[in-house]
N, C-alpha and C positions, 0 to 999 in steps of 0.2 A: 287175282291181285292179292298179295299178302296184306294182312291187317296193318302192319306198320307203314306200308306204302300208301294205303288208303288214308290213314290218319294224317300222314305228312302232306298228301295232296290236298286234303280238305283244309287243313290249317293254312297252307300256302295260298290256296284259292281265296280264302276269306281275307287274309291279310293283304294280298295283292289287289283284291277288289276294293278294299278301303282306300288304298293308295291311289288306284286308278280313278275311283269316283271323286275323291277330293280334287284331283288334277282336272278332271273333266268338268266339274261343277264350280270350280274356283270363281269364275266370272259371274256366276249367278248369286254369289253370297252365301250359298249353302256350305255348311261345314260337316263333313262326315267324321265321326269320332273326335269331338272337340276336346281340347286339352284342359285339364283342371276344372272340370264341371262335374258336380255331384247331383245325381238324380234323387229327388225328394218324393217322387210319386205324383200321380195325377197331373203330369205336365209341368211340375215345379222343379226347378233346378237352382243350384246356388254355386257360386265360385268357391274354389278351394284348391289348395296345393296338394292335390291327390293324384295318384295313378289309378285309374279305374280298371279293375280286373273283371274280365268277362269270362263266362263259362261257355265253351263250345260243347254242347251235349251230343253224345253219340249213342245211337241205338242200332247195333250192328248184328246181323245174323251171320254166323260163321259156320261153314260146312266143312267137316273133315271126312275123309274117305280112307278106309283101311281095307287092304286086300290081302287075302291069304291064299297061297297056292295050294290046290288040292293034290297036284302031282308035281313031280320035279321038273316038268317040262318048261318050255319058254312061253311066256305070255305075250300076246300081240295086242297092242292097244291101238284103237282107231279113234279119231276125233268123234266125240258124240257117243261113244260106247266102247266095248271091249270084246275081243275074241279070245277065247282060251278057257281053261278049266280053272276058274277061280271063284272064291266067295268074296263078295264085296259088301262092306258095311258102311253106310252113310250115317253121319250123326250131325244134326243141326243144333247149334247152341246160340242163344241170344246173349249178347254182351251189352251192358249199359254202363257208361262212364262219362265223366266230364273232364275237360282239359282246361285249366285256367290259363288265360292269355291276356296280356296287356297289348291292345291294338296300337298301331301307330296313331299318334294324336296330333292335332293341329291347333294353332292358336285361334282364339275367338276374339272378335272385337266387341267388347261389351258396351252397350249404350246406356 
């Protein structure tokens, strides 16, 4: 899977999970991703006209493969390996980054 497809799928899954959870839990009174609520720490929250920006943290290992033909012949590739006269180099790189996202938010009835 390409890195961009992985990132897109993760963000879509997170956002869709929030929407689905809010719908499924609506009758229980639980609110997933409440609107206009500011986290103050240690379970303390306050009201506010704010949009809460969350960070989705990614720590991804990416593998690249480079092949050089030793002869001018045709290389035959088979799933799980290769047949042919080639030199294969694999390189694994770790990528860490975060993506800021404002999740869908829902109104809260304050008591």
